[in-house]
mmCIF entry with sequence, helices, sheets and N, C-alpha, C, O atoms, coordinates in Angstrom:
data_MODEL
# 
_entry.id   MODEL 
# 
_entity.id                         1 
_entity.type                       polymer 
_entity.pdbx_number_of_molecules   1 
# 
_entity_poly.entity_id                      1 
_entity_poly.type                           'polypeptide(L)' 
_entity_poly.nstd_linkage                   no 
_entity_poly.nstd_monomer                   no 
_entity_poly.pdbx_seq_one_letter_code       MLKRKFTADKPNQKWMTDIKQYRLGDQRLKLSAIKDLCGKDIVAFHMSREMILNWY 
_entity_poly.pdbx_seq_one_letter_code_can   MLKRKFTADKPNQKWMTDIKQYRLGDQRLKLSAIKDLCGKDIVAFHMSREMILNWY 
_entity_poly.pdbx_strand_id                 A 
# 
loop_
_entity_poly_seq.entity_id 
_entity_poly_seq.num 
_entity_poly_seq.mon_id 
_entity_poly_seq.hetero 
1 1  MET n 
1 2  LEU n 
1 3  LYS n 
1 4  ARG n 
1 5  LYS n 
1 6  PHE n 
1 7  THR n 
1 8  ALA n 
1 9  ASP n 
1 10 LYS n 
1 11 PRO n 
1 12 ASN n 
1 13 GLN n 
1 14 LYS n 
1 15 TRP n 
1 16 MET n 
1 17 THR n 
1 18 ASP n 
1 19 ILE n 
1 20 LYS n 
1 21 GLN n 
1 22 TYR n 
1 23 ARG n 
1 24 LEU n 
1 25 GLY n 
1 26 ASP n 
1 27 GLN n 
1 28 ARG n 
1 29 LEU n 
1 30 LYS n 
1 31 LEU n 
1 32 SER n 
1 33 ALA n 
1 34 ILE n 
1 35 LYS n 
1 36 ASP n 
1 37 LEU n 
1 38 CYS n 
1 39 GLY n 
1 40 LYS n 
1 41 ASP n 
1 42 ILE n 
1 43 VAL n 
1 44 ALA n 
1 45 PHE n 
1 46 HIS n 
1 47 MET n 
1 48 SER n 
1 49 ARG n 
1 50 GLU n 
1 51 MET n 
1 52 ILE n 
1 53 LEU n 
1 54 ASN n 
1 55 TRP n 
1 56 TYR n 
# 
_struct_asym.id          A 
_struct_asym.entity_id   1 
# 
_struct_sheet.id               AA1 
_struct_sheet.type             ? 
_struct_sheet.number_strands   3 
_struct_sheet.details          ? 
# 
loop_
_struct_sheet_order.sheet_id 
_struct_sheet_order.range_id_1 
_struct_sheet_order.range_id_2 
_struct_sheet_order.offset 
_struct_sheet_order.sense 
AA1 1 2 ? anti-parallel 
AA1 2 3 ? anti-parallel 
# 
loop_
_struct_sheet_range.sheet_id 
_struct_sheet_range.id 
_struct_sheet_range.beg_label_comp_id 
_struct_sheet_range.beg_label_asym_id 
_struct_sheet_range.beg_label_seq_id 
_struct_sheet_range.pdbx_beg_PDB_ins_code 
_struct_sheet_range.end_label_comp_id 
_struct_sheet_range.end_label_asym_id 
_struct_sheet_range.end_label_seq_id 
_struct_sheet_range.pdbx_end_PDB_ins_code 
_struct_sheet_range.beg_auth_comp_id 
_struct_sheet_range.beg_auth_asym_id 
_struct_sheet_range.beg_auth_seq_id 
_struct_sheet_range.end_auth_comp_id 
_struct_sheet_range.end_auth_asym_id 
_struct_sheet_range.end_auth_seq_id 
AA1 1 TRP A 15 ? LEU A 24 ? TRP A 15 LEU A 24 
AA1 2 GLN A 27 ? ASP A 36 ? GLN A 27 ASP A 36 
AA1 3 ASP A 41 ? SER A 48 ? ASP A 41 SER A 48 
# 
loop_
_atom_site.group_PDB 
_atom_site.id 
_atom_site.type_symbol 
_atom_site.label_atom_id 
_atom_site.label_alt_id 
_atom_site.label_comp_id 
_atom_site.label_asym_id 
_atom_site.label_entity_id 
_atom_site.label_seq_id 
_atom_site.pdbx_PDB_ins_code 
_atom_site.Cartn_x 
_atom_site.Cartn_y 
_atom_site.Cartn_z 
_atom_site.occupancy 
_atom_site.B_iso_or_equiv 
_atom_site.pdbx_formal_charge 
_atom_site.auth_seq_id 
_atom_site.auth_comp_id 
_atom_site.auth_asym_id 
_atom_site.auth_atom_id 
_atom_site.pdbx_PDB_model_num 
ATOM 1   N N  . MET A 1 1  ? -15.571 -0.098  -5.466  1.00 0.00 ? 1  MET A N  1 
ATOM 2   C CA . MET A 1 1  ? -15.609 1.347   -5.582  1.00 0.00 ? 1  MET A CA 1 
ATOM 3   C C  . MET A 1 1  ? -14.991 1.781   -6.844  1.00 0.00 ? 1  MET A C  1 
ATOM 4   O O  . MET A 1 1  ? -15.545 2.635   -7.536  1.00 0.00 ? 1  MET A O  1 
ATOM 5   N N  . LEU A 1 2  ? -13.878 1.244   -7.179  1.00 0.00 ? 2  LEU A N  1 
ATOM 6   C CA . LEU A 1 2  ? -13.117 1.729   -8.368  1.00 0.00 ? 2  LEU A CA 1 
ATOM 7   C C  . LEU A 1 2  ? -13.666 1.051   -9.649  1.00 0.00 ? 2  LEU A C  1 
ATOM 8   O O  . LEU A 1 2  ? -13.394 1.521   -10.753 1.00 0.00 ? 2  LEU A O  1 
ATOM 9   N N  . LYS A 1 3  ? -14.427 -0.035  -9.509  1.00 0.00 ? 3  LYS A N  1 
ATOM 10  C CA . LYS A 1 3  ? -15.031 -0.757  -10.672 1.00 0.00 ? 3  LYS A CA 1 
ATOM 11  C C  . LYS A 1 3  ? -13.888 -1.136  -11.608 1.00 0.00 ? 3  LYS A C  1 
ATOM 12  O O  . LYS A 1 3  ? -14.031 -0.976  -12.820 1.00 0.00 ? 3  LYS A O  1 
ATOM 13  N N  . ARG A 1 4  ? -12.819 -1.607  -11.127 1.00 0.00 ? 4  ARG A N  1 
ATOM 14  C CA . ARG A 1 4  ? -11.704 -2.130  -11.892 1.00 0.00 ? 4  ARG A CA 1 
ATOM 15  C C  . ARG A 1 4  ? -11.056 -1.003  -12.740 1.00 0.00 ? 4  ARG A C  1 
ATOM 16  O O  . ARG A 1 4  ? -10.371 -1.323  -13.712 1.00 0.00 ? 4  ARG A O  1 
ATOM 17  N N  . LYS A 1 5  ? -11.240 0.278   -12.423 1.00 0.00 ? 5  LYS A N  1 
ATOM 18  C CA . LYS A 1 5  ? -10.536 1.311   -13.194 1.00 0.00 ? 5  LYS A CA 1 
ATOM 19  C C  . LYS A 1 5  ? -9.393  1.824   -12.237 1.00 0.00 ? 5  LYS A C  1 
ATOM 20  O O  . LYS A 1 5  ? -9.560  2.649   -11.338 1.00 0.00 ? 5  LYS A O  1 
ATOM 21  N N  . PHE A 1 6  ? -8.251  1.233   -12.556 1.00 0.00 ? 6  PHE A N  1 
ATOM 22  C CA . PHE A 1 6  ? -7.018  1.481   -11.669 1.00 0.00 ? 6  PHE A CA 1 
ATOM 23  C C  . PHE A 1 6  ? -6.203  2.581   -12.223 1.00 0.00 ? 6  PHE A C  1 
ATOM 24  O O  . PHE A 1 6  ? -4.976  2.479   -12.189 1.00 0.00 ? 6  PHE A O  1 
ATOM 25  N N  . THR A 1 7  ? -6.754  3.591   -12.714 1.00 0.00 ? 7  THR A N  1 
ATOM 26  C CA . THR A 1 7  ? -5.992  4.751   -13.270 1.00 0.00 ? 7  THR A CA 1 
ATOM 27  C C  . THR A 1 7  ? -6.727  6.031   -12.761 1.00 0.00 ? 7  THR A C  1 
ATOM 28  O O  . THR A 1 7  ? -7.898  6.031   -12.379 1.00 0.00 ? 7  THR A O  1 
ATOM 29  N N  . ALA A 1 8  ? -5.953  7.059   -12.796 1.00 0.00 ? 8  ALA A N  1 
ATOM 30  C CA . ALA A 1 8  ? -6.533  8.365   -12.405 1.00 0.00 ? 8  ALA A CA 1 
ATOM 31  C C  . ALA A 1 8  ? -5.974  9.457   -13.312 1.00 0.00 ? 8  ALA A C  1 
ATOM 32  O O  . ALA A 1 8  ? -4.852  9.360   -13.809 1.00 0.00 ? 8  ALA A O  1 
ATOM 33  N N  . ASP A 1 9  ? -6.758  10.469  -13.510 1.00 0.00 ? 9  ASP A N  1 
ATOM 34  C CA . ASP A 1 9  ? -6.295  11.599  -14.439 1.00 0.00 ? 9  ASP A CA 1 
ATOM 35  C C  . ASP A 1 9  ? -5.431  12.668  -13.632 1.00 0.00 ? 9  ASP A C  1 
ATOM 36  O O  . ASP A 1 9  ? -4.629  13.381  -14.235 1.00 0.00 ? 9  ASP A O  1 
ATOM 37  N N  . LYS A 1 10 ? -5.600  12.755  -12.344 1.00 0.00 ? 10 LYS A N  1 
ATOM 38  C CA . LYS A 1 10 ? -4.863  13.729  -11.574 1.00 0.00 ? 10 LYS A CA 1 
ATOM 39  C C  . LYS A 1 10 ? -4.369  13.061  -10.224 1.00 0.00 ? 10 LYS A C  1 
ATOM 40  O O  . LYS A 1 10 ? -4.992  12.134  -9.709  1.00 0.00 ? 10 LYS A O  1 
ATOM 41  N N  . PRO A 1 11 ? -3.293  13.554  -9.724  1.00 0.00 ? 11 PRO A N  1 
ATOM 42  C CA . PRO A 1 11 ? -2.801  12.978  -8.514  1.00 0.00 ? 11 PRO A CA 1 
ATOM 43  C C  . PRO A 1 11 ? -3.845  13.195  -7.362  1.00 0.00 ? 11 PRO A C  1 
ATOM 44  O O  . PRO A 1 11 ? -4.651  14.125  -7.384  1.00 0.00 ? 11 PRO A O  1 
ATOM 45  N N  . ASN A 1 12 ? -3.769  12.255  -6.340  1.00 0.00 ? 12 ASN A N  1 
ATOM 46  C CA . ASN A 1 12 ? -4.593  12.269  -5.163  1.00 0.00 ? 12 ASN A CA 1 
ATOM 47  C C  . ASN A 1 12 ? -6.114  11.994  -5.481  1.00 0.00 ? 12 ASN A C  1 
ATOM 48  O O  . ASN A 1 12 ? -6.934  12.210  -4.589  1.00 0.00 ? 12 ASN A O  1 
ATOM 49  N N  . GLN A 1 13 ? -6.490  11.569  -6.597  1.00 0.00 ? 13 GLN A N  1 
ATOM 50  C CA . GLN A 1 13 ? -7.850  11.197  -6.900  1.00 0.00 ? 13 GLN A CA 1 
ATOM 51  C C  . GLN A 1 13 ? -8.165  9.777   -6.406  1.00 0.00 ? 13 GLN A C  1 
ATOM 52  O O  . GLN A 1 13 ? -9.228  9.555   -5.827  1.00 0.00 ? 13 GLN A O  1 
ATOM 53  N N  . LYS A 1 14 ? -7.243  8.800   -6.629  1.00 0.00 ? 14 LYS A N  1 
ATOM 54  C CA . LYS A 1 14 ? -7.447  7.456   -6.322  1.00 0.00 ? 14 LYS A CA 1 
ATOM 55  C C  . LYS A 1 14 ? -6.219  6.906   -5.739  1.00 0.00 ? 14 LYS A C  1 
ATOM 56  O O  . LYS A 1 14 ? -5.165  6.960   -6.374  1.00 0.00 ? 14 LYS A O  1 
ATOM 57  N N  . TRP A 1 15 ? -6.287  6.356   -4.519  1.00 0.00 ? 15 TRP A N  1 
ATOM 58  C CA . TRP A 1 15 ? -5.220  5.679   -3.841  1.00 0.00 ? 15 TRP A CA 1 
ATOM 59  C C  . TRP A 1 15 ? -5.560  4.202   -3.615  1.00 0.00 ? 15 TRP A C  1 
ATOM 60  O O  . TRP A 1 15 ? -6.745  3.905   -3.465  1.00 0.00 ? 15 TRP A O  1 
ATOM 61  N N  . MET A 1 16 ? -4.658  3.293   -3.581  1.00 0.00 ? 16 MET A N  1 
ATOM 62  C CA . MET A 1 16 ? -4.916  1.981   -3.251  1.00 0.00 ? 16 MET A CA 1 
ATOM 63  C C  . MET A 1 16 ? -3.870  1.435   -2.253  1.00 0.00 ? 16 MET A C  1 
ATOM 64  O O  . MET A 1 16 ? -2.813  2.049   -2.108  1.00 0.00 ? 16 MET A O  1 
ATOM 65  N N  . THR A 1 17 ? -4.116  0.344   -1.585  1.00 0.00 ? 17 THR A N  1 
ATOM 66  C CA . THR A 1 17 ? -3.192  -0.192  -0.696  1.00 0.00 ? 17 THR A CA 1 
ATOM 67  C C  . THR A 1 17 ? -3.018  -1.689  -0.956  1.00 0.00 ? 17 THR A C  1 
ATOM 68  O O  . THR A 1 17 ? -3.913  -2.337  -1.500  1.00 0.00 ? 17 THR A O  1 
ATOM 69  N N  . ASP A 1 18 ? -1.875  -2.230  -0.568  1.00 0.00 ? 18 ASP A N  1 
ATOM 70  C CA . ASP A 1 18 ? -1.601  -3.658  -0.647  1.00 0.00 ? 18 ASP A CA 1 
ATOM 71  C C  . ASP A 1 18 ? -0.760  -3.958  0.563   1.00 0.00 ? 18 ASP A C  1 
ATOM 72  O O  . ASP A 1 18 ? -0.008  -3.119  1.058   1.00 0.00 ? 18 ASP A O  1 
ATOM 73  N N  . ILE A 1 19 ? -0.906  -5.167  1.019   1.00 0.00 ? 19 ILE A N  1 
ATOM 74  C CA . ILE A 1 19 ? -0.108  -5.700  2.141   1.00 0.00 ? 19 ILE A CA 1 
ATOM 75  C C  . ILE A 1 19 ? 0.636   -6.962  1.641   1.00 0.00 ? 19 ILE A C  1 
ATOM 76  O O  . ILE A 1 19 ? 0.041   -7.879  1.074   1.00 0.00 ? 19 ILE A O  1 
ATOM 77  N N  . LYS A 1 20 ? 1.922   -6.963  1.872   1.00 0.00 ? 20 LYS A N  1 
ATOM 78  C CA . LYS A 1 20 ? 2.820   -8.082  1.525   1.00 0.00 ? 20 LYS A CA 1 
ATOM 79  C C  . LYS A 1 20 ? 3.416   -8.630  2.805   1.00 0.00 ? 20 LYS A C  1 
ATOM 80  O O  . LYS A 1 20 ? 3.657   -7.910  3.774   1.00 0.00 ? 20 LYS A O  1 
ATOM 81  N N  . GLN A 1 21 ? 3.633   -9.873  2.771   1.00 0.00 ? 21 GLN A N  1 
ATOM 82  C CA . GLN A 1 21 ? 4.316   -10.482 3.888   1.00 0.00 ? 21 GLN A CA 1 
ATOM 83  C C  . GLN A 1 21 ? 5.548   -11.246 3.425   1.00 0.00 ? 21 GLN A C  1 
ATOM 84  O O  . GLN A 1 21 ? 5.481   -12.097 2.539   1.00 0.00 ? 21 GLN A O  1 
ATOM 85  N N  . TYR A 1 22 ? 6.686   -10.915 4.056   1.00 0.00 ? 22 TYR A N  1 
ATOM 86  C CA . TYR A 1 22 ? 7.956   -11.558 3.730   1.00 0.00 ? 22 TYR A CA 1 
ATOM 87  C C  . TYR A 1 22 ? 8.537   -12.395 4.909   1.00 0.00 ? 22 TYR A C  1 
ATOM 88  O O  . TYR A 1 22 ? 8.537   -11.959 6.060   1.00 0.00 ? 22 TYR A O  1 
ATOM 89  N N  . ARG A 1 23 ? 9.016   -13.576 4.583   1.00 0.00 ? 23 ARG A N  1 
ATOM 90  C CA . ARG A 1 23 ? 9.579   -14.404 5.620   1.00 0.00 ? 23 ARG A CA 1 
ATOM 91  C C  . ARG A 1 23 ? 11.103  -14.146 5.635   1.00 0.00 ? 23 ARG A C  1 
ATOM 92  O O  . ARG A 1 23 ? 11.779  -14.230 4.610   1.00 0.00 ? 23 ARG A O  1 
ATOM 93  N N  . LEU A 1 24 ? 11.610  -13.830 6.837   1.00 0.00 ? 24 LEU A N  1 
ATOM 94  C CA . LEU A 1 24 ? 13.022  -13.647 7.129   1.00 0.00 ? 24 LEU A CA 1 
ATOM 95  C C  . LEU A 1 24 ? 13.451  -14.621 8.217   1.00 0.00 ? 24 LEU A C  1 
ATOM 96  O O  . LEU A 1 24 ? 13.349  -14.342 9.412   1.00 0.00 ? 24 LEU A O  1 
ATOM 97  N N  . GLY A 1 25 ? 13.936  -15.777 7.759   1.00 0.00 ? 25 GLY A N  1 
ATOM 98  C CA . GLY A 1 25 ? 14.333  -16.808 8.665   1.00 0.00 ? 25 GLY A CA 1 
ATOM 99  C C  . GLY A 1 25 ? 13.001  -17.401 9.316   1.00 0.00 ? 25 GLY A C  1 
ATOM 100 O O  . GLY A 1 25 ? 12.113  -17.880 8.610   1.00 0.00 ? 25 GLY A O  1 
ATOM 101 N N  . ASP A 1 26 ? 12.925  -17.342 10.627  1.00 0.00 ? 26 ASP A N  1 
ATOM 102 C CA . ASP A 1 26 ? 11.748  -17.822 11.346  1.00 0.00 ? 26 ASP A CA 1 
ATOM 103 C C  . ASP A 1 26 ? 10.770  -16.716 11.579  1.00 0.00 ? 26 ASP A C  1 
ATOM 104 O O  . ASP A 1 26 ? 9.725   -16.966 12.180  1.00 0.00 ? 26 ASP A O  1 
ATOM 105 N N  . GLN A 1 27 ? 11.027  -15.534 11.155  1.00 0.00 ? 27 GLN A N  1 
ATOM 106 C CA . GLN A 1 27 ? 10.141  -14.394 11.423  1.00 0.00 ? 27 GLN A CA 1 
ATOM 107 C C  . GLN A 1 27 ? 9.486   -13.954 10.149  1.00 0.00 ? 27 GLN A C  1 
ATOM 108 O O  . GLN A 1 27 ? 9.923   -14.326 9.060   1.00 0.00 ? 27 GLN A O  1 
ATOM 109 N N  . ARG A 1 28 ? 8.416   -13.148 10.270  1.00 0.00 ? 28 ARG A N  1 
ATOM 110 C CA . ARG A 1 28 ? 7.670   -12.625 9.169   1.00 0.00 ? 28 ARG A CA 1 
ATOM 111 C C  . ARG A 1 28 ? 7.567   -11.111 9.277   1.00 0.00 ? 28 ARG A C  1 
ATOM 112 O O  . ARG A 1 28 ? 7.253   -10.581 10.343  1.00 0.00 ? 28 ARG A O  1 
ATOM 113 N N  . LEU A 1 29 ? 7.838   -10.398 8.146   1.00 0.00 ? 29 LEU A N  1 
ATOM 114 C CA . LEU A 1 29 ? 7.755   -8.982  8.029   1.00 0.00 ? 29 LEU A CA 1 
ATOM 115 C C  . LEU A 1 29 ? 6.653   -8.536  7.157   1.00 0.00 ? 29 LEU A C  1 
ATOM 116 O O  . LEU A 1 29 ? 6.526   -9.018  6.031   1.00 0.00 ? 29 LEU A O  1 
ATOM 117 N N  . LYS A 1 30 ? 5.865   -7.659  7.608   1.00 0.00 ? 30 LYS A N  1 
ATOM 118 C CA . LYS A 1 30 ? 4.671   -7.155  6.824   1.00 0.00 ? 30 LYS A CA 1 
ATOM 119 C C  . LYS A 1 30 ? 5.029   -5.763  6.308   1.00 0.00 ? 30 LYS A C  1 
ATOM 120 O O  . LYS A 1 30 ? 5.579   -4.907  7.002   1.00 0.00 ? 30 LYS A O  1 
ATOM 121 N N  . LEU A 1 31 ? 4.661   -5.603  4.990   1.00 0.00 ? 31 LEU A N  1 
ATOM 122 C CA . LEU A 1 31 ? 4.830   -4.325  4.295   1.00 0.00 ? 31 LEU A CA 1 
ATOM 123 C C  . LEU A 1 31 ? 3.512   -3.873  3.811   1.00 0.00 ? 31 LEU A C  1 
ATOM 124 O O  . LEU A 1 31 ? 2.863   -4.595  3.053   1.00 0.00 ? 31 LEU A O  1 
ATOM 125 N N  . SER A 1 32 ? 3.065   -2.694  4.210   1.00 0.00 ? 32 SER A N  1 
ATOM 126 C CA . SER A 1 32 ? 1.872   -2.075  3.701   1.00 0.00 ? 32 SER A CA 1 
ATOM 127 C C  . SER A 1 32 ? 2.240   -0.802  3.015   1.00 0.00 ? 32 SER A C  1 
ATOM 128 O O  . SER A 1 32 ? 2.930   0.054   3.569   1.00 0.00 ? 32 SER A O  1 
ATOM 129 N N  . ALA A 1 33 ? 1.766   -0.685  1.787   1.00 0.00 ? 33 ALA A N  1 
ATOM 130 C CA . ALA A 1 33 ? 2.110   0.503   0.935   1.00 0.00 ? 33 ALA A CA 1 
ATOM 131 C C  . ALA A 1 33 ? 0.836   1.113   0.392   1.00 0.00 ? 33 ALA A C  1 
ATOM 132 O O  . ALA A 1 33 ? -0.116  0.384   0.110   1.00 0.00 ? 33 ALA A O  1 
ATOM 133 N N  . ILE A 1 34 ? 0.786   2.396   0.241   1.00 0.00 ? 34 ILE A N  1 
ATOM 134 C CA . ILE A 1 34 ? -0.312  3.193   -0.337  1.00 0.00 ? 34 ILE A CA 1 
ATOM 135 C C  . ILE A 1 34 ? 0.242   3.814   -1.659  1.00 0.00 ? 34 ILE A C  1 
ATOM 136 O O  . ILE A 1 34 ? 1.246   4.525   -1.647  1.00 0.00 ? 34 ILE A O  1 
ATOM 137 N N  . LYS A 1 35 ? -0.424  3.532   -2.756  1.00 0.00 ? 35 LYS A N  1 
ATOM 138 C CA . LYS A 1 35 ? -0.038  3.933   -4.099  1.00 0.00 ? 35 LYS A CA 1 
ATOM 139 C C  . LYS A 1 35 ? -1.021  4.888   -4.686  1.00 0.00 ? 35 LYS A C  1 
ATOM 140 O O  . LYS A 1 35 ? -2.227  4.644   -4.655  1.00 0.00 ? 35 LYS A O  1 
ATOM 141 N N  . ASP A 1 36 ? -0.509  6.014   -5.242  1.00 0.00 ? 36 ASP A N  1 
ATOM 142 C CA . ASP A 1 36 ? -1.419  6.953   -5.984  1.00 0.00 ? 36 ASP A CA 1 
ATOM 143 C C  . ASP A 1 36 ? -1.558  6.394   -7.427  1.00 0.00 ? 36 ASP A C  1 
ATOM 144 O O  . ASP A 1 36 ? -0.573  6.126   -8.116  1.00 0.00 ? 36 ASP A O  1 
ATOM 145 N N  . LEU A 1 37 ? -2.747  6.245   -7.812  1.00 0.00 ? 37 LEU A N  1 
ATOM 146 C CA . LEU A 1 37 ? -2.935  5.580   -9.135  1.00 0.00 ? 37 LEU A CA 1 
ATOM 147 C C  . LEU A 1 37 ? -2.734  6.504   -10.321 1.00 0.00 ? 37 LEU A C  1 
ATOM 148 O O  . LEU A 1 37 ? -2.858  6.050   -11.459 1.00 0.00 ? 37 LEU A O  1 
ATOM 149 N N  . CYS A 1 38 ? -2.448  7.703   -10.126 1.00 0.00 ? 38 CYS A N  1 
ATOM 150 C CA . CYS A 1 38 ? -2.172  8.646   -11.270 1.00 0.00 ? 38 CYS A CA 1 
ATOM 151 C C  . CYS A 1 38 ? -0.818  8.378   -11.829 1.00 0.00 ? 38 CYS A C  1 
ATOM 152 O O  . CYS A 1 38 ? -0.693  8.078   -13.016 1.00 0.00 ? 38 CYS A O  1 
ATOM 153 N N  . GLY A 1 39 ? 0.202   8.473   -11.025 1.00 0.00 ? 39 GLY A N  1 
ATOM 154 C CA . GLY A 1 39 ? 1.610   8.229   -11.511 1.00 0.00 ? 39 GLY A CA 1 
ATOM 155 C C  . GLY A 1 39 ? 2.233   6.936   -10.923 1.00 0.00 ? 39 GLY A C  1 
ATOM 156 O O  . GLY A 1 39 ? 3.427   6.672   -11.066 1.00 0.00 ? 39 GLY A O  1 
ATOM 157 N N  . LYS A 1 40 ? 1.381   6.165   -10.271 1.00 0.00 ? 40 LYS A N  1 
ATOM 158 C CA . LYS A 1 40 ? 1.867   4.829   -9.673  1.00 0.00 ? 40 LYS A CA 1 
ATOM 159 C C  . LYS A 1 40 ? 2.951   5.023   -8.631  1.00 0.00 ? 40 LYS A C  1 
ATOM 160 O O  . LYS A 1 40 ? 3.772   4.147   -8.362  1.00 0.00 ? 40 LYS A O  1 
ATOM 161 N N  . ASP A 1 41 ? 2.909   6.245   -8.045  1.00 0.00 ? 41 ASP A N  1 
ATOM 162 C CA . ASP A 1 41 ? 3.934   6.498   -6.966  1.00 0.00 ? 41 ASP A CA 1 
ATOM 163 C C  . ASP A 1 41 ? 3.518   5.992   -5.649  1.00 0.00 ? 41 ASP A C  1 
ATOM 164 O O  . ASP A 1 41 ? 2.328   6.006   -5.334  1.00 0.00 ? 41 ASP A O  1 
ATOM 165 N N  . ILE A 1 42 ? 4.459   5.532   -4.839  1.00 0.00 ? 42 ILE A N  1 
ATOM 166 C CA . ILE A 1 42 ? 4.151   5.160   -3.476  1.00 0.00 ? 42 ILE A CA 1 
ATOM 167 C C  . ILE A 1 42 ? 4.079   6.425   -2.645  1.00 0.00 ? 42 ILE A C  1 
ATOM 168 O O  . ILE A 1 42 ? 5.020   7.215   -2.569  1.00 0.00 ? 42 ILE A O  1 
ATOM 169 N N  . VAL A 1 43 ? 2.885   6.587   -2.007  1.00 0.00 ? 43 VAL A N  1 
ATOM 170 C CA . VAL A 1 43 ? 2.625   7.804   -1.236  1.00 0.00 ? 43 VAL A CA 1 
ATOM 171 C C  . VAL A 1 43 ? 3.153   7.613   0.235   1.00 0.00 ? 43 VAL A C  1 
ATOM 172 O O  . VAL A 1 43 ? 3.684   8.541   0.844   1.00 0.00 ? 43 VAL A O  1 
ATOM 173 N N  . ALA A 1 44 ? 2.985   6.414   0.747   1.00 0.00 ? 44 ALA A N  1 
ATOM 174 C CA . ALA A 1 44 ? 3.343   6.080   2.128   1.00 0.00 ? 44 ALA A CA 1 
ATOM 175 C C  . ALA A 1 44 ? 3.564   4.605   2.258   1.00 0.00 ? 44 ALA A C  1 
ATOM 176 O O  . ALA A 1 44 ? 3.059   3.822   1.454   1.00 0.00 ? 44 ALA A O  1 
ATOM 177 N N  . PHE A 1 45 ? 4.341   4.200   3.300   1.00 0.00 ? 45 PHE A N  1 
ATOM 178 C CA . PHE A 1 45 ? 4.409   2.775   3.509   1.00 0.00 ? 45 PHE A CA 1 
ATOM 179 C C  . PHE A 1 45 ? 4.749   2.568   5.020   1.00 0.00 ? 45 PHE A C  1 
ATOM 180 O O  . PHE A 1 45 ? 5.225   3.474   5.705   1.00 0.00 ? 45 PHE A O  1 
ATOM 181 N N  . HIS A 1 46 ? 4.477   1.324   5.494   1.00 0.00 ? 46 HIS A N  1 
ATOM 182 C CA . HIS A 1 46 ? 4.745   1.002   6.862   1.00 0.00 ? 46 HIS A CA 1 
ATOM 183 C C  . HIS A 1 46 ? 5.198   -0.453  6.823   1.00 0.00 ? 46 HIS A C  1 
ATOM 184 O O  . HIS A 1 46 ? 4.644   -1.307  6.130   1.00 0.00 ? 46 HIS A O  1 
ATOM 185 N N  . MET A 1 47 ? 6.263   -0.678  7.630   1.00 0.00 ? 47 MET A N  1 
ATOM 186 C CA . MET A 1 47 ? 6.857   -2.048  7.679   1.00 0.00 ? 47 MET A CA 1 
ATOM 187 C C  . MET A 1 47 ? 6.968   -2.449  9.174   1.00 0.00 ? 47 MET A C  1 
ATOM 188 O O  . MET A 1 47 ? 7.430   -1.681  10.017  1.00 0.00 ? 47 MET A O  1 
ATOM 189 N N  . SER A 1 48 ? 6.546   -3.617  9.436   1.00 0.00 ? 48 SER A N  1 
ATOM 190 C CA . SER A 1 48 ? 6.708   -4.111  10.880  1.00 0.00 ? 48 SER A CA 1 
ATOM 191 C C  . SER A 1 48 ? 6.518   -5.589  10.945  1.00 0.00 ? 48 SER A C  1 
ATOM 192 O O  . SER A 1 48 ? 6.052   -6.241  10.011  1.00 0.00 ? 48 SER A O  1 
ATOM 193 N N  . ARG A 1 49 ? 6.902   -6.096  12.101  1.00 0.00 ? 49 ARG A N  1 
ATOM 194 C CA . ARG A 1 49 ? 6.676   -7.557  12.369  1.00 0.00 ? 49 ARG A CA 1 
ATOM 195 C C  . ARG A 1 49 ? 5.253   -7.828  12.707  1.00 0.00 ? 49 ARG A C  1 
ATOM 196 O O  . ARG A 1 49 ? 4.762   -8.931  12.466  1.00 0.00 ? 49 ARG A O  1 
ATOM 197 N N  . GLU A 1 50 ? 4.587   -6.893  13.242  1.00 0.00 ? 50 GLU A N  1 
ATOM 198 C CA . GLU A 1 50 ? 3.201   -7.047  13.629  1.00 0.00 ? 50 GLU A CA 1 
ATOM 199 C C  . GLU A 1 50 ? 2.219   -6.309  12.668  1.00 0.00 ? 50 GLU A C  1 
ATOM 200 O O  . GLU A 1 50 ? 2.629   -5.343  12.024  1.00 0.00 ? 50 GLU A O  1 
ATOM 201 N N  . MET A 1 51 ? 0.974   -6.727  12.562  1.00 0.00 ? 51 MET A N  1 
ATOM 202 C CA . MET A 1 51 ? 0.090   -6.163  11.619  1.00 0.00 ? 51 MET A CA 1 
ATOM 203 C C  . MET A 1 51 ? -0.763  -5.118  12.307  1.00 0.00 ? 51 MET A C  1 
ATOM 204 O O  . MET A 1 51 ? -1.970  -5.303  12.463  1.00 0.00 ? 51 MET A O  1 
ATOM 205 N N  . ILE A 1 52 ? -0.137  -4.002  12.727  1.00 0.00 ? 52 ILE A N  1 
ATOM 206 C CA . ILE A 1 52 ? -0.716  -2.859  13.436  1.00 0.00 ? 52 ILE A CA 1 
ATOM 207 C C  . ILE A 1 52 ? -0.523  -1.626  12.417  1.00 0.00 ? 52 ILE A C  1 
ATOM 208 O O  . ILE A 1 52 ? 0.590   -1.136  12.221  1.00 0.00 ? 52 ILE A O  1 
ATOM 209 N N  . LEU A 1 53 ? -1.628  -1.187  11.817  1.00 0.00 ? 53 LEU A N  1 
ATOM 210 C CA . LEU A 1 53 ? -1.479  -0.109  10.876  1.00 0.00 ? 53 LEU A CA 1 
ATOM 211 C C  . LEU A 1 53 ? -2.271  1.076   11.463  1.00 0.00 ? 53 LEU A C  1 
ATOM 212 O O  . LEU A 1 53 ? -3.434  0.962   11.850  1.00 0.00 ? 53 LEU A O  1 
ATOM 213 N N  . ASN A 1 54 ? -1.572  2.206   11.503  1.00 0.00 ? 54 ASN A N  1 
ATOM 214 C CA . ASN A 1 54 ? -2.091  3.425   12.049  1.00 0.00 ? 54 ASN A CA 1 
ATOM 215 C C  . ASN A 1 54 ? -2.081  4.526   10.967  1.00 0.00 ? 54 ASN A C  1 
ATOM 216 O O  . ASN A 1 54 ? -1.277  5.454   11.061  1.00 0.00 ? 54 ASN A O  1 
ATOM 217 N N  . TRP A 1 55 ? -2.936  4.448   9.965   1.00 0.00 ? 55 TRP A N  1 
ATOM 218 C CA . TRP A 1 55 ? -2.954  5.443   8.922   1.00 0.00 ? 55 TRP A CA 1 
ATOM 219 C C  . TRP A 1 55 ? -3.972  6.484   9.393   1.00 0.00 ? 55 TRP A C  1 
ATOM 220 O O  . TRP A 1 55 ? -5.063  6.159   9.863   1.00 0.00 ? 55 TRP A O  1 
ATOM 221 N N  . TYR A 1 56 ? -3.577  7.720   9.249   1.00 0.00 ? 56 TYR A N  1 
ATOM 222 C CA . TYR A 1 56 ? -4.500  8.767   9.708   1.00 0.00 ? 56 TYR A CA 1 
ATOM 223 C C  . TYR A 1 56 ? -4.748  9.667   8.494   1.00 0.00 ? 56 TYR A C  1 
ATOM 224 O O  . TYR A 1 56 ? -5.495  10.641  8.591   1.00 0.00 ? 56 TYR A O  1 
# 
């Protein structure tokens, strides 16, 4: 959809998400973040041991 154009002229035009997994001892922690591509600001994030994402 973005056709590799990962910038935006105005805030809230384009958002992207990424999911990272971190190992803490024998457990894993998942971090999901939403980034606004205009200023590269993190708009929202969710961290949990399970991969349950409830974005509305």
